[in-house]
C-alpha positions as CSV (number, residue, x, y, z in Angstrom):
1,X,151.0,52.5,148.8
2,X,154.8,53.2,148.1
3,X,156.2,51.7,144.9
4,X,157.9,48.9,146.1
5,X,155.4,47.9,148.2
6,X,153.0,47.9,145.2
7,X,155.4,45.8,142.6
8,X,156.4,43.5,145.2
9,X,152.8,42.9,146.2
10,X,152.1,42.0,142.6
11,X,154.3,40.2,141.7
12,X,153.4,37.6,145.3
13,X,149.9,38.2,143.6
14,X,151.2,36.7,140.2
15,X,152.9,34.0,141.8
16,X,150.7,32.6,144.5
17,X,148.1,32.8,141.7
18,X,150.0,30.8,139.6
19,X,150.5,28.5,142.8
20,X,147.1,27.9,143.0
21,X,145.6,27.5,139.3
22,X,148.6,25.4,138.0
23,X,151.0,23.9,140.3
24,X,151.6,20.8,141.2
25,X,152.3,20.9,144.7
26,X,148.7,22.2,144.3
27,X,147.1,19.8,142.2
28,X,145.6,18.1,145.5
29,X,144.1,21.1,146.2
30,X,142.1,21.8,143.2
31,X,141.4,17.4,142.9
32,X,139.6,17.9,146.2
33,X,137.6,20.9,145.4
34,X,136.7,19.2,141.8
35,X,135.3,16.4,144.3
36,X,133.7,18.7,146.8
37,X,132.0,20.7,144.4
38,X,132.0,18.7,141.1
39,X,134.1,19.1,138.0
40,X,132.0,21.3,136.1
41,X,131.0,23.5,139.5
42,X,132.1,27.3,140.4
43,X,134.6,26.9,142.9
44,X,136.2,24.2,140.6
45,X,136.6,26.8,138.3
46,X,137.8,29.6,140.3
47,X,140.7,27.7,141.3
48,X,141.7,26.5,137.8
49,X,141.5,30.3,136.0
50,X,144.3,32.3,136.2
51,X,141.8,35.5,136.3
52,X,139.5,34.5,138.4
53,X,141.4,33.1,141.1
54,X,143.8,37.0,140.9
55,X,140.9,38.4,141.8
56,X,141.0,37.1,145.6
57,X,144.9,37.0,145.9
58,X,144.8,40.9,144.9
59,X,142.3,41.8,147.1
60,X,144.0,39.7,150.1
61,X,147.5,41.1,149.0
62,X,145.7,44.5,148.7
63,X,144.7,44.3,152.1
64,X,147.5,42.7,153.7
65,X,149.9,44.9,152.2
66,X,148.1,48.2,153.6
67,X,147.9,46.5,156.8
68,X,151.6,45.8,157.2
69,X,153.3,47.4,154.0
70,X,156.4,49.3,155.2
71,X,157.3,46.1,157.6
72,X,160.6,43.4,156.8
73,X,158.6,40.1,157.7
74,X,156.2,41.6,153.8
75,X,159.3,43.1,151.9
76,X,160.8,40.2,152.5
77,X,157.4,37.3,151.9
78,X,156.2,39.5,148.9
79,X,160.3,39.6,147.2
80,X,160.5,36.0,147.8
81,X,157.4,34.9,145.7
82,X,158.2,37.8,143.1
83,X,161.9,36.7,142.5
84,X,160.2,32.8,142.8
85,X,157.4,34.1,140.1
86,X,159.9,36.1,138.2
87,X,163.0,33.1,138.0
88,X,160.0,30.9,136.5
89,X,159.4,33.0,134.2
90,X,162.9,33.9,132.6
91,X,163.8,29.2,132.9
92,X,160.6,28.7,130.5
93,X,161.6,31.7,128.6
94,X,165.1,30.4,128.4
95,X,164.3,26.7,128.8
């Protein structure tokens, strides 16, 4: 895996983890998990804990990058996710 692919995968992992665990758009998914398994269940904890979710997102990104590393589609997708994450951090810092 090249360094650029690694860094873009890292940024994509950060963004996807944040999306699952914190973003309003995924709140319905987190609510569904809590309704299905209970508020205090391990699945509910998994989708609300950044450390826990990132393990699974990182595993998927590592496999995807291994299989599709260097392709234009992967680079565009991971770059968009990485830039989105960095823009979110910058806006929090600058506001």
